[in-house]
C-alpha positions as CSV (number, residue, x, y, z in Angstrom):
1,M,-136.9,102.0,57.2
2,G,-137.5,105.1,59.2
3,K,-135.1,107.7,60.3
4,D,-134.8,106.5,64.1
5,E,-134.9,103.1,63.0
6,L,-131.3,103.7,61.1
7,L,-130.4,105.5,64.2
8,R,-131.3,102.6,66.4
9,R,-129.4,100.1,64.0
10,T,-125.9,101.9,63.5
11,K,-126.1,102.4,67.3
12,E,-126.3,99.1,68.1
13,F,-123.8,98.0,65.2
14,G,-121.0,100.2,67.2
15,L,-122.3,97.9,70.3
16,S,-121.6,94.8,68.6
17,V,-118.3,95.9,67.7
18,I,-117.3,96.8,71.1
19,R,-118.3,93.7,72.0
20,L,-116.8,91.7,69.7
21,S,-113.2,93.6,70.2
22,R,-113.3,92.3,73.5
23,A,-113.1,88.5,71.5
24,I,-110.0,89.8,69.6
25,P,-106.9,88.1,71.1
26,N,-104.2,90.5,73.0
27,T,-101.9,89.5,70.4
28,P,-99.7,92.4,68.3
29,E,-101.8,91.6,65.5
30,G,-105.1,91.4,67.4
31,R,-104.6,95.0,68.7
32,V,-104.0,96.9,65.5
33,I,-107.3,94.7,64.3
34,R,-109.3,95.6,67.7
35,Y,-108.0,99.6,67.2
36,Q,-108.7,99.9,63.9
37,I,-112.6,98.0,64.5
38,L,-113.4,99.9,67.2
39,K,-112.3,102.8,65.0
40,S,-114.5,102.7,62.0
41,G,-117.2,100.6,63.9
42,T,-118.3,102.9,66.2
43,S,-118.1,106.0,64.2
44,V,-120.7,104.4,61.9
45,G,-123.5,105.7,64.6
46,A,-121.7,108.6,65.2
47,N,-121.4,110.1,61.6
48,Y,-125.0,108.4,61.0
49,R,-126.2,111.1,63.7
50,A,-124.0,113.9,62.2
51,A,-125.7,113.3,59.2
52,R,-129.4,113.5,60.2
53,R,-127.9,117.3,61.3
54,A,-127.3,118.0,58.4
55,K,-127.8,121.8,56.8
56,S,-128.8,120.9,53.3
57,L,-128.9,118.2,50.7
58,A,-125.5,118.3,49.7
59,D,-124.1,117.8,53.1
60,F,-126.4,115.4,54.4
61,I,-124.9,113.4,51.0
62,S,-121.6,114.2,52.0
63,K,-121.8,112.9,55.5
64,M,-123.6,109.7,54.4
65,G,-120.9,109.0,52.4
66,I,-118.4,108.8,55.5
67,V,-121.2,106.6,57.1
68,E,-120.8,104.2,53.7
69,E,-117.0,104.2,54.1
70,E,-116.9,103.8,57.4
71,T,-119.3,100.7,57.3
72,D,-117.5,98.8,54.6
73,E,-114.0,99.2,56.2
74,T,-115.7,97.4,59.3
75,M,-116.7,95.0,57.1
76,Y,-113.2,94.6,55.7
77,W,-112.0,94.7,59.3
78,L,-114.6,91.6,60.0
79,E,-113.4,90.0,57.0
80,M,-109.5,89.8,58.1
81,I,-110.7,88.9,61.3
82,V,-112.5,85.8,59.7
83,E,-110.4,84.9,57.1
84,A,-106.9,85.1,59.3
85,D,-108.3,82.5,61.7
86,I,-108.7,85.0,64.5
87,I,-112.1,85.0,65.7
88,S,-114.9,82.5,64.1
89,K,-117.5,83.3,61.6
90,D,-120.3,82.3,63.8
91,M,-119.4,85.2,66.4
92,I,-119.5,87.7,63.6
93,S,-122.7,86.6,62.6
94,G,-124.8,88.7,63.9
95,I,-122.8,91.5,62.9
96,Y,-122.7,90.9,59.1
């Protein structure tokens, strides 16, 4: 996979999270989860873009670590949404 492909995929990931967030109910727990997943899910692509502009290999590795952390956090929130029966697993299958 090339750099441009990962750029496209991380952006699409963020857009998928935005679309999914619209289906999260407007309940107290839904609002918290929506906020959290929007922050982490959209930052994946933004941080990958920053990594592409790294000034050194060490800087690139550090920035990619942030991409990995944000991706993992988003996956956590996706798991919470499914396990709390807020949204069905079928609705998030394209993101997982």
